[in-house]
N, CA, C and O of each residue as an XYZ file, in Angstrom:
864
protein
N     136.177     89.892    110.878
C     135.142     90.424    109.992
C     134.512     91.658    110.626
O     134.171     91.652    111.809
N     134.360     92.705    109.841
C     133.787     93.951    110.328
C     132.509     94.251    109.559
O     132.493     94.218    108.328
N     131.437     94.544    110.291
C     130.145     94.772    109.643
C     129.451     95.995    110.237
O     129.759     96.437    111.344
N     128.505     96.525    109.464
C     127.631     97.587    109.943
C     126.214     97.032    109.992
O     125.762     96.391    109.044
N     125.515     97.277    111.094
C     124.093     96.961    111.185
C     123.321     98.263    111.045
O     123.505     99.193    111.830
N     122.458     98.321    110.042
C     121.651     99.509    109.798
C     120.177     99.211    110.038
O     119.718     98.079    109.890
N     119.459    100.246    110.408
C     118.024    100.124    110.628
C     117.590    101.164    111.627
O     118.405    101.609    112.436
N     116.330    101.571    111.603
C     115.853    102.587    112.537
C     115.802    102.044    113.960
O     115.823    100.829    114.153
N     115.736    102.928    114.966
C     115.605    102.471    116.353
C     114.422    101.528    116.501
O     113.328    101.816    116.015
N     114.638    100.409    117.167
C     113.576     99.425    117.346
C     113.605     98.311    116.322
O     112.811     97.374    116.398
N     114.519     98.405    115.355
C     114.592     97.384    114.306
C     115.218     96.088    114.806
O     115.091     95.047    114.162
N     115.884     96.149    115.938
C     116.497     94.937    116.485
C     118.001     94.886    116.344
O     118.600     93.829    116.537
N     118.629     96.009    116.010
C     120.082     96.015    115.825
C     120.812     95.590    117.095
O     121.739     94.782    117.046
N     120.390     96.134    118.224
C     121.053     95.817    119.481
C     120.950     94.342    119.830
O     121.925     93.733    120.270
N     119.770     93.771    119.634
C     119.565     92.346    119.925
C     120.473     91.488    119.059
O     121.132     90.576    119.559
N     120.510     91.775    117.767
C     121.325     90.979    116.864
C     122.817     91.193    117.126
O     123.609     90.258    117.004
N     123.197     92.402    117.480
C     124.604     92.670    117.798
C     125.031     91.854    119.014
O     126.127     91.294    119.038
N     124.166     91.789    120.019
C     124.471     91.006    121.220
C     124.670     89.532    120.884
O     125.552     88.876    121.438
N     123.854     89.021    119.982
C     123.971     87.618    119.582
C     125.262     87.372    118.803
O     125.890     86.325    118.959
N     125.657     88.324    117.974
C     126.909     88.190    117.237
C     128.106     88.218    118.190
O     129.086     87.501    117.990
N     128.016     89.042    119.214
C     129.066     89.083    120.234
C     129.162     87.734    120.932
O     130.252     87.208    121.155
N     127.993     87.182    121.273
C     127.943     85.903    121.999
C     128.430     84.739    121.143
O     129.181     83.885    121.615
N     128.002     84.707    119.892
C     128.285     83.548    119.041
C     129.626     83.614    118.319
O     130.217     82.578    118.012
N     130.108     84.820    118.048
C     131.323     84.955    117.242
C     132.464     85.691    117.932
O     133.543     85.845    117.360
N     132.230     86.146    119.158
C     133.282     86.865    119.860
C     133.586     88.224    119.269
O     134.671     88.767    119.479
N     132.620     88.786    118.518
C     132.818     90.107    117.932
C     132.629     91.186    119.002
O     132.151     90.901    120.100
N     132.999     92.404    118.681
C     132.826     93.515    119.624
C     131.864     94.530    119.040
O     132.037     94.994    117.913
N     130.848     94.870    119.820
C     129.858     95.850    119.380
C     130.354     97.247    119.688
O     130.665     97.566    120.836
N     130.426     98.071    118.671
C     130.851     99.450    118.847
C     129.641    100.361    118.641
O     129.294    100.714    117.514
N     129.019    100.727    119.735
C     127.875    101.632    119.718
C     128.346    102.995    120.188
O     128.876    103.124    121.291
N     128.157    104.013    119.359
C     128.673    105.334    119.706
C     128.104    105.847    121.027
O     128.810    106.491    121.802
N     126.831    105.561    121.281
C     126.222    105.999    122.537
C     126.903    105.369    123.742
O     127.213    106.053    124.717
N     127.135    104.059    123.671
C     127.791    103.352    124.776
C     129.225    103.844    124.958
O     129.692    104.027    126.082
N     129.919    104.056    123.831
C     131.303    104.513    123.914
C     131.390    105.908    124.532
O     132.290    106.192    125.322
N     130.451    106.767    124.166
C     130.439    108.118    124.738
C     130.219    108.076    126.246
O     130.929    108.733    127.008
N     129.222    107.289    126.668
C     128.934    107.202    128.104
C     130.133    106.638    128.872
O     130.460    107.114    129.960
N     130.785    105.623    128.301
C     131.938    105.012    128.965
C     133.104    105.996    129.055
O     133.782    106.072    130.080
N     133.333    106.746    127.982
C     134.438    107.708    127.971
C     134.192    108.840    128.959
O     135.113    109.286    129.643
N     132.945    109.303    129.030
C     132.602    110.369    129.975
C     132.778    109.876    131.413
O     133.320    110.584    132.262
N     132.312    108.651    131.670
C     132.413    108.092    133.021
C     133.862    107.891    133.423
O     134.233    108.140    134.570
N     134.695    107.434    132.469
C     136.110    107.188    132.762
C     136.936    108.465    132.744
O     138.108    108.459    133.123
N     136.325    109.560    132.306
C     136.995    110.865    132.233
C     138.271    110.800    131.387
O     139.300    111.378    131.736
N     138.172    110.082    130.270
C     139.283    110.076    129.319
C     139.346    111.462    128.662
O     138.384    112.225    128.751
N     140.456    111.796    128.010
C     140.537    113.109    127.346
C     139.378    113.342    126.378
O     138.797    114.427    126.348
N     139.047    112.322    125.591
C     137.926    112.463    124.657
C     136.618    112.572    125.428
O     135.730    113.333    125.044
N     136.496    111.809    126.520
C     135.287    111.865    127.339
C     135.069    113.225    127.963
O     133.941    113.718    128.008
N     136.144    113.840    128.448
C     136.057    115.183    129.034
C     135.610    116.193    127.986
O     134.779    117.061    128.250
N     136.185    116.061    126.780
C     135.811    116.968    125.691
C     134.347    116.775    125.300
O     133.616    117.742    125.083
N     133.931    115.503    125.214
C     132.546    115.214    124.839
C     131.564    115.731    125.884
O     130.515    116.275    125.537
N     131.897    115.563    127.161
C     131.015    116.024    128.234
C     130.835    117.537    128.173
O     129.732    118.044    128.378
N     131.910    118.249    127.893
C     131.829    119.712    127.801
C     130.882    120.123    126.680
O     130.106    121.067    126.824
N     130.954    119.407    125.565
C     130.072    119.698    124.429
C     128.620    119.415    124.800
O     127.733    120.230    124.547
N     128.388    118.248    125.405
C     127.011    117.870    125.764
C     126.440    118.774    126.845
O     125.247    119.078    126.843
N     127.290    119.201    127.765
C     126.825    120.112    128.825
C     126.374    121.448    128.253
O     125.550    122.140    128.850
N     126.915    121.804    127.098
C     126.487    123.041    126.435
C     125.226    122.818    125.599
O     124.710    123.749    124.980
N     124.742    121.593    125.586
C     123.547    121.267    124.824
C     123.808    121.113    123.343
O     122.886    121.197    122.531
N     125.074    120.885    122.984
C     125.439    120.746    121.578
C     125.612    119.274    121.210
O     125.765    118.423    122.086
N     125.588    118.983    119.914
C     125.808    117.625    119.428
C     127.299    117.339    119.384
O     128.108    118.203    119.043
N     127.643    116.112    119.735
C     129.048    115.706    119.687
C     129.500    115.658    118.226
O     128.798    115.114    117.373
N     130.653    116.217    117.945
C     131.137    116.321    116.573
C     131.604    114.976    116.033
O     131.872    114.042    116.788
N     131.695    114.901    114.701
C     132.209    113.696    114.056
C     133.644    113.427    114.482
O     134.047    112.270    114.593
N     134.419    114.479    114.723
C     135.812    114.294    115.132
C     135.904    113.562    116.472
O     136.773    112.711    116.662
N     135.013    113.894    117.390
C     135.013    113.232    118.701
C     134.613    111.769    118.551
O     135.234    110.887    119.144
N     133.585    111.517    117.764
C     133.139    110.139    117.540
C     134.252    109.333    116.874
O     134.494    108.187    117.250
N     134.924    109.915    115.899
C     136.025    109.228    115.224
C     137.147    108.897    116.207
O     137.748    107.825    116.132
N     137.423    109.813    117.121
C     138.462    109.570    118.123
C     138.090    108.399    119.028
O     138.950    107.601    119.397
N     136.819    108.296    119.382
C     136.345    107.176    120.202
C     136.525    105.850    119.470
O     137.021    104.878    120.039
N     136.121    105.823    118.213
C     136.232    104.598    117.419
C     137.690    104.231    117.197
O     138.063    103.060    117.272
N     138.511    105.236    116.923
C     139.939    105.014    116.720
C     140.543    104.326    117.943
O     141.314    103.377    117.805
N     140.199    104.798    119.127
C     140.732    104.223    120.362
C     140.248    102.791    120.567
O     141.012    101.930    121.005
N     138.985    102.539    120.252
C     138.431    101.187    120.415
C     139.112    100.213    119.458
O     139.482     99.108    119.854
N     139.276    100.617    118.211
C     139.913     99.746    117.228
C     141.367     99.461    117.602
O     141.857     98.350    117.403
N     142.046    100.454    118.138
C     143.438    100.276    118.537
C     143.566     99.275    119.684
O     144.567     98.566    119.791
N     142.547     99.226    120.535
C     142.594     98.341    121.707
C     142.133     96.917    121.395
O     142.352     96.008    122.195
N     141.500     96.718    120.246
C     140.957     95.405    119.888
C     142.021     94.512    119.270
O     142.929     94.988    118.587
N     141.899     93.216    119.516
C     142.773     92.256    118.868
C     142.476     92.194    117.378
O     141.350     92.440    116.947
N     143.499     91.863    116.598
C     143.335     91.850    115.149
C     142.312     90.819    114.687
O     141.694     90.982    113.635
N     142.134     89.753    115.477
C     141.209     88.682    115.086
C     139.785     88.913    115.591
O     138.913     88.068    115.391
N     139.548     90.048    116.242
C     138.215     90.360    116.766
C     137.478     91.248    115.765
O     137.959     92.320    115.399
N     136.314     90.792    115.331
C     135.527     91.572    114.388
C     134.750     92.677    115.082
O     134.416     92.561    116.261
N     134.463     93.745    114.356
C     133.734     94.881    114.906
C     132.332     94.954    114.312
O     132.132     94.728    113.118
N     131.368     95.275    115.168
C     129.988     95.494    114.738
C     129.670     96.965    114.997
O     129.653     97.402    116.148
N     129.424     97.713    113.956
C     129.090     99.124    114.109
C     127.574     99.267    114.152
O     126.882     98.994    113.171
N     127.074     99.698    115.303
C     125.631     99.798    115.552
C     125.282    101.271    115.744
O     125.691    101.892    116.725
N     124.520    101.825    114.794
C     124.137    103.231    114.911
C     125.165    104.190    114.355
O     125.039    105.405    114.511
N     126.174    103.654    113.711
C     127.219    104.475    113.090
C     127.761    103.691    111.909
O     127.979    102.485    112.030
N     127.986    104.337    110.765
C     127.832    105.768    110.477
C     126.375    106.144    110.184
O     125.556    105.295    109.833
N     126.080    107.420    110.337
C     124.736    107.933    110.051
C     124.713    108.844    108.825
O     123.644    109.140    108.291
N     125.855    109.276    108.390
C     125.934    110.172    107.229
C     127.049    109.697    106.312
O     127.890    108.890    106.708
N     127.049    110.203    105.083
C     128.104    109.799    104.147
C     129.478    110.265    104.635
O     130.476    109.568    104.452
N     129.524    111.448    105.257
C     130.799    111.939    105.785
C     131.350    110.990    106.845
O     132.553    110.731    106.892
N     130.470    110.477    107.688
C     130.897    109.522    108.701
C     131.315    108.202    108.056
O     132.240    107.546    108.535
N     130.638    107.809    106.971
C     130.998    106.578    106.269
C     132.414    106.681    105.695
O     133.192    105.730    105.763
N     132.729    107.824    105.141
C     134.071    108.049    104.597
C     135.101    108.018    105.728
O     136.168    107.419    105.590
N     134.771    108.667    106.843
C     135.687    108.699    107.984
C     135.919    107.295    108.530
O     137.034    106.949    108.922
N     134.851    106.482    108.555
C     134.987    105.113    109.056
C     135.907    104.292    108.153
O     136.735    103.523    108.642
N     135.765    104.453    106.849
C     136.658    103.751    105.916
C     138.121    104.089    106.214
O     138.988    103.216    106.201
N     138.374    105.359    106.479
C     139.743    105.798    106.750
C     140.257    105.200    108.061
O     141.417    104.797    108.150
N     139.392    105.145    109.077
C     139.791    104.572    110.356
C     140.066    103.077    110.232
O     141.046    102.572    110.780
N     139.201    102.375    109.511
C     139.405    100.935    109.331
C     140.711    100.663    108.594
O     141.470     99.767    108.964
N     140.964    101.445    107.547
C     142.206    101.260    106.783
C     143.424    101.521    107.668
O     144.438    100.830    107.560
N     143.320    102.508    108.534
C     144.423    102.837    109.446
C     144.786    101.648    110.316
O     145.953    101.452    110.657
N     143.775    100.845    110.679
C     144.003     99.699    111.556
C     144.045     98.376    110.787
O     143.920     97.303    111.377
N     144.220     98.464    109.475
C     144.352     97.261    108.664
C     143.079     96.455    108.541
O     143.120     95.230    108.425
N     141.953     97.136    108.567
C     140.661     96.458    108.495
C     139.867     96.970    107.295
O     140.208     97.991    106.697
N     138.803     96.241    106.954
C     137.858     96.715    105.950
C     136.491     96.124    106.249
O     136.372     95.124    106.957
N     135.464     96.756    105.703
C     134.101     96.269    105.912
C     133.834     95.049    105.047
O     134.195     95.011    103.871
N     133.191     94.050    105.651
C     132.788     92.868    104.890
C     131.351     93.011    104.415
O     131.032     92.682    103.273
N     130.477     93.509    105.303
C     129.053     93.614    104.963
C     128.419     94.831    105.623
O     128.824     95.247    106.708
N     127.428     95.389    104.960
C     126.515     96.367    105.553
C     125.140     95.696    105.511
O     124.584     95.463    104.438
N     124.608     95.393    106.683
C     123.352     94.636    106.775
C     122.248     95.568    107.253
O     122.300     96.095    108.365
N     121.257     95.761    106.405
C     120.129     96.619    106.782
C     118.951     95.762    107.231
O     118.516     94.856    106.520
N     118.445     96.063    108.419
C     117.243     95.398    108.919
C     116.044     96.208    108.435
O     115.794     97.314    108.913
N     115.313     95.647    107.489
C     114.188     96.353    106.865
C     112.935     96.129    107.707
O     112.610     94.997    108.064
N     112.233     97.220    108.021
C     111.069     97.127    108.901
C     109.861     97.840    108.306
O     109.991     98.692    107.427
N     108.694     97.477    108.800
C     107.436     98.134    108.472
C     107.120     99.122    109.595
O     107.156     98.759    110.771
N     106.811    100.370    109.234
C     106.666    101.411    110.247
C     105.572    101.096    111.266
O     105.800    101.229    112.469
N     104.393    100.683    110.809
C     103.295    100.425    111.746
C     103.610     99.242    112.652
O     103.311     99.269    113.846
N     104.217     98.202    112.081
C     104.586     97.041    112.893
C     105.661     97.430    113.899
O     105.689     96.918    115.018
N     106.550     98.344    113.492
C     107.604     98.791    114.391
C     107.024     99.583    115.555
O     107.497     99.463    116.685
N     106.001    100.391    115.287
C     105.333    101.134    116.356
C     104.805    100.164    117.406
O     104.973    100.386    118.605
N     104.164     99.083    116.947
C     103.622     98.079    117.865
C     104.740     97.434    118.670
O     104.602     97.206    119.872
N     105.852     97.141    117.996
C     106.979     96.480    118.665
C     107.567     97.365    119.750
O     107.832     96.904    120.861
N     107.770     98.635    119.427
C     108.450     99.537    120.352
C     107.551     99.940    121.514
O     108.007    100.017    122.655
N     106.275    100.198    121.231
C     105.368    100.659    122.293
C     105.240     99.643    123.425
O     105.009    100.021    124.573
N     105.386     98.363    123.111
C     105.169     97.348    124.142
C     106.413     96.836    124.829
O     106.316     95.962    125.690
N     107.597     97.357    124.474
C     108.800     96.748    125.029
C     109.199     97.346    126.376
O     108.936     98.515    126.660
N     109.831     96.526    127.186
C     110.367     96.953    128.466
C     111.522     96.023    128.829
O     111.685     94.967    128.219
N     112.318     96.412    129.815
C     113.489     95.625    130.171
C     113.576     95.412    131.674
O     112.977     96.141    132.465
N     114.332     94.399    132.039
C     114.636     94.174    133.452
C     115.538     95.301    133.923
O     116.549     95.598    133.287
N     115.179     95.927    135.034
C     115.960     97.059    135.539
C     117.307     96.613    136.093
O     118.207     97.434    136.272
N     117.451     95.322    136.366
C     118.691     94.821    136.943
C     119.689     94.340    135.893
O     120.851     94.746    135.908
N     119.235     93.465    134.971
C     120.182     92.862    134.022
C     119.987     93.321    132.580
O     120.823     93.036    131.723
N     118.886     94.033    132.301
C     118.662     94.553    130.960
C     117.979     93.594    130.002
O     117.810     93.924    128.828
N     117.581     92.415    130.467
C     116.880     91.464    129.589
C     115.612     92.118    129.044
O     114.873     92.771    129.780
N     115.366     91.930    127.720
C     114.241     92.597    127.081
C     112.963     91.769    127.075
O     112.997     90.545    126.940
N     111.837     92.456    127.222
C     110.516     91.816    127.195
C     109.551     92.671    126.384
O     109.878     93.786    125.979
N     108.355     92.130    126.154
C     107.333     92.852    125.401
C     105.955     92.468    125.934
O     105.714     91.315    126.291
N     105.055     93.453    125.981
C     103.718     93.217    126.521
C     102.990     92.087    125.811
O     102.266     91.315    126.441
N     103.184     91.989    124.490
C     102.430     91.003    123.715
C     103.273     89.848    123.186
O     102.778     88.732    123.035
N     104.544     90.118    122.906
C     105.346     89.127    122.190
C     106.339     88.353    123.042
O     106.782     87.277    122.642
N     106.697     88.877    124.207
C     107.674     88.164    125.040
C     107.546     88.609    126.487
O     108.181     89.573    126.914
N     106.707     87.884    127.242
C     106.547     88.181    128.652
C     107.354     87.183    129.484
O     107.633     86.080    129.015
N     107.730     87.549    130.703
C     108.460     86.599    131.560
C     107.643     85.330    131.789
O     106.414     85.375    131.828
N     108.331     84.202    131.942
C     107.632     82.935    132.183
C     106.811     83.008    133.461
O     105.699     82.485    133.525
N     107.364     83.661    134.478
C     106.628     83.924    135.718
C     106.326     85.411    135.744
O     107.241     86.235    135.720
N     105.059     85.755    135.791
C     104.667     87.159    135.710
C     105.379     88.010    136.762
O     105.352     87.715    137.956
N     106.017     89.077    136.275
C     106.670     90.008    137.179
C     108.038     89.585    137.667
O     108.613     90.234    138.541
N     108.579     88.482    137.105
C     109.897     87.992    137.531
C     110.777     87.785    136.300
O     110.400     87.062    135.378
N     111.933     88.411    136.288
C     112.834     88.277    135.141
C     113.313     86.842    134.974
O     113.768     86.221    135.935
N     113.214     86.318    133.767
C     113.660     84.947    133.480
C     115.154     84.785    133.715
O     115.608     83.713    134.117
N     115.911     85.830    133.471
C     117.376     85.728    133.476
C     117.987     85.871    134.860
O     118.874     85.102    135.232
N     117.517     86.858    135.630
C     118.177     87.112    136.922
C     117.249     87.035    138.127
O     117.712     87.081    139.267
N     115.933     86.916    137.886
C     114.992     86.795    139.001
C     114.545     88.107    139.609
O     113.794     88.113    140.585
N     114.995     89.219    139.049
C     114.594     90.521    139.572
C     113.108     90.759    139.328
O     112.523     90.207    138.396
N     112.512     91.581    140.171
C     111.096     91.932    140.010
C     110.929     93.397    139.623
O     109.821     93.932    139.635
N     112.034     94.033    139.283
C     112.007     95.439    138.877
C     112.184     95.551    137.362
O     113.122     94.988    136.796
N     111.279     96.280    136.713
C     111.335     96.463    135.260
C     111.235     97.952    134.943
O     110.799     98.751    135.772
N     111.647     98.306    133.731
C     111.574     99.713    133.339
C     111.247     99.834    131.864
O     111.495     98.920    131.078
N     110.683    100.985    131.499
C     110.368    101.311    130.113
C     111.046    102.621    129.748
O     111.163    103.524    130.576
N     111.489    102.715    128.505
C     112.065    103.971    128.039
C     110.939    104.963    127.804
O     109.948    104.625    127.157
N     111.073    106.185    128.318
C     110.001    107.174    128.164
C     109.729    107.564    126.712
O     108.650    108.063    126.394
N     110.713    107.335    125.825
C     110.518    107.710    124.429
C     110.031    106.548    123.564
O     109.996    106.658    122.338
N     109.657    105.442    124.194
C     109.104    104.312    123.435
C     107.611    104.533    123.214
O     106.777    103.924    123.883
N     107.286    105.412    122.267
C     105.893    105.695    121.949
C     105.763    105.932    120.447
O     106.761    106.121    119.752
N     104.526    105.918    119.954
C     104.277    105.987    118.509
C     104.850    107.254    117.882
O     105.466    107.199    116.817
N     104.650    108.385    118.534
C     105.118    109.655    117.967
C     106.627    109.656    117.799
O     107.143    110.081    116.766
N     107.336    109.178    118.818
C     108.791    109.150    118.762
C     109.279    108.191    117.684
O     110.226    108.492    116.958
N     108.620    107.023    117.581
C     109.018    106.034    116.572
C     108.898    106.622    115.173
O     109.801    106.473    114.349
N     107.772    107.296    114.908
C     107.573    107.866    113.567
C     108.574    108.987    113.284
O     109.037    109.145    112.155
N     108.899    109.755    114.309
C     109.907    110.801    114.139
C     111.266    110.187    113.817
O     111.996    110.686    112.960
N     111.596    109.109    114.506
C     112.874    108.441    114.275
C     112.918    107.796    112.888
O     113.953    107.810    112.222
N     111.795    107.236    112.465
C     111.742    106.639    111.128
C     111.998    107.712    110.068
O     112.744    107.499    109.112
N     111.363    108.866    110.260
C     111.539    109.966    109.311
C     112.993    110.415    109.286
O     113.556    110.674    108.223
N     113.593    110.503    110.469
C     114.991    110.923    110.566
C     115.911    109.886    109.933
O     116.888    110.235    109.271
N     115.595    108.612    110.138
C     116.409    107.542    109.554
C     116.376    107.613    108.037
O     117.409    107.526    107.372
N     115.165    107.774    107.500
C     115.035    107.834    106.038
C     115.777    109.051    105.480
O     116.377    108.982    104.407
N     115.729    110.149    106.207
C     116.330    111.387    105.706
C     117.850    111.411    105.837
O     118.547    111.915    104.956
N     118.365    110.860    106.948
C     119.787    111.037    107.236
C     120.637    109.781    107.053
O     121.779    109.863    106.600
N     120.084    108.623    107.402
C     120.907    107.411    107.391
C     120.752    106.607    106.111
O     121.746    106.177    105.525
N     119.522    106.401    105.673
C     119.306    105.599    104.469
C     120.096    106.095    103.262
O     120.520    105.275    102.447
N     120.314    107.416    103.113
C     121.093    107.882    101.952
C     122.534    107.380    101.893
O     123.170    107.493    100.845
N     123.066    106.831    102.985
C     124.437    106.313    102.903
C     124.471    104.957    102.209
O     125.541    104.479    101.832
N     123.299    104.330    102.037
C     123.274    103.004    101.414
C     123.895    102.997    100.018
O     124.664    102.086     99.710
N     123.592    103.982     99.157
C     124.234    103.968     97.835
C     125.753    103.988     97.911
O     126.426    103.436     97.041
N     126.298    104.623     98.948
C     127.758    104.683     99.122
C     128.329    103.269     99.230
O     129.400    102.973     98.699
N     127.589    102.403     99.931
C     128.052    101.029    100.104
C     127.554    100.099     99.002
O     128.208     99.110     98.669
N     126.390    100.425     98.441
C     125.840     99.574     97.381
C     126.751     99.534     96.158
O     126.854     98.512     95.480
N     127.407    100.653     95.888
C     128.295    100.673     94.730
C     129.493     99.750     94.917
O     130.177     99.404     93.954
N     129.741     99.354     96.157
C     130.818     98.407     96.446
C     130.298     96.972     96.568
O     131.069     96.035     96.774
N     128.975     96.819     96.437
C     128.377     95.480     96.450
C     128.417     94.783     97.795
O     128.479     93.554     97.844
N     128.382     95.538     98.899
C     128.473     94.898    100.215
C     127.198     95.053    101.043
O     127.182     94.685    102.218
N     126.130     95.590    100.450
C     124.880     95.775    101.189
C     124.006     94.529    101.075
O     123.771     94.023     99.977
N     123.535     94.047    102.205
C     122.589     92.940    102.254
C     121.386     93.383    103.078
O     121.539     94.107    104.062
N     120.190     92.952    102.679
C     118.979     93.336    103.411
C     118.322     92.113    104.033
O     118.239     91.046    103.424
N     117.860     92.300    105.259
C     117.243     91.231    106.031
C     115.900     91.730    106.536
O     115.766     92.900    106.893
N     114.907     90.855    106.569
C     113.577     91.210    107.070
C     113.640     91.395    108.580
O     113.652     90.424    109.335
N     113.681     92.646    109.007
C     113.775     92.943    110.423
C     112.498     92.684    111.200
O     112.510     92.728    112.431
N     111.385     92.413    110.507
C     110.129     92.152    111.191
C     109.922     90.658    111.450
O     108.935     90.270    112.076
N     110.837     89.827    110.977
C     110.766     88.392    111.264
C     111.103     88.157    112.735
O     111.475     89.088    113.448
N     110.972     86.912    113.183
C     111.308     86.596    114.572
C     112.803     86.785    114.797
O     113.583     86.814    113.845
N     113.193     86.911    116.046
C     114.605     87.101    116.376
C     115.445     85.964    115.796
O     116.499     86.206    115.207
N     114.981     84.729    115.962
C     115.740     83.583    115.454
C     115.856     83.613    113.936
O     116.904     83.280    113.383
N     114.778     84.012    113.263
C     114.811     84.067    111.800
C     115.768     85.159    111.310
O     116.489     84.967    110.330
N     115.769     86.291    111.991
C     116.690     87.371    111.621
C     118.131     86.917    111.848
O     119.006     87.166    111.020
N     118.368     86.249    112.976
C     119.711     85.743    113.276
C     120.183     84.771    112.200
O     121.327     84.842    111.750
N     119.296     83.862    111.790
C     119.641     82.889    110.748
C     119.994     83.583    109.445
O     120.953     83.206    108.771
N     119.206     84.613    109.088
C     119.450     85.354    107.843
C     120.799     86.071    107.909
O     121.534     86.099    106.922
N     121.125     86.643    109.053
C     122.405     87.331    109.204
C     123.558     86.338    109.126
O     124.594     86.628    108.527
N     123.380     85.172    109.729
C     124.426     84.151    109.689
C     124.707     83.715    108.253
O     125.855     83.449    107.896
N     123.664     83.643    107.431
C     123.857     83.280    106.018
C     124.679     84.355    105.297
O     125.534     84.050    104.466
N     124.401     85.609    105.632
C     125.168     86.701    105.033
C     126.637     86.589    105.410
O     127.515     86.711    104.556
N     126.900     86.358    106.686
C     128.286     86.258    107.171
C     129.004     85.073    106.538
O     130.192     85.149    106.225
N     128.281     83.992    106.356
C     128.892     82.790    105.774
C     129.253     82.962    104.311
O     130.057     82.208    103.764
N     128.640     83.979    103.673
C     128.897     84.199    102.246
C     130.160     84.998    101.991
O     130.583     85.166    100.847
N     130.770     85.499    103.088
C     131.968     86.338    102.930
C     133.141     85.514    102.397
O     134.232     86.047    102.200
């Protein structure tokens, strides 16, 4: 099963994708992660992408498509793909359809995590992660059981993203509405869009997503 998770930064896409990987053996395809891995491994696409980024330019759709093409080719046929943060435009949505068809796949669902902007600001401003294992925490909603000690690995080092602030969140929301949300009609006409309350608890969002998957 292949799905797209949509929603602005901070909506919880990464958290839910990780749970789908854990529970269903799916593979999360995040363009940012794939780019960093390709650059680090110095693959042909990675070398090309690094040259573009070093010039301060945006990586082209062709480069992103090449990354996804390679990932899909390396995946087992029985492994589902989770597209997180891609596609962002209708052109990318069309390109993704072509790539999936090339590998004998198709989209089952496009799941949008619907959020409230002010509540999202609160969520993002307070979040931080373990610097060692990446476990996520929040100043108000999820603190370590032992103050200053990661529940998962025991590390005492934590970090915050410098762009986790109200101004950045609102800018990202505006960008999401302008650039990403317009692709929804492309998928809605195929009847594969499902919406989930992204402001619910993690467990509630997971349950809602599981119901969507079970309906396939």
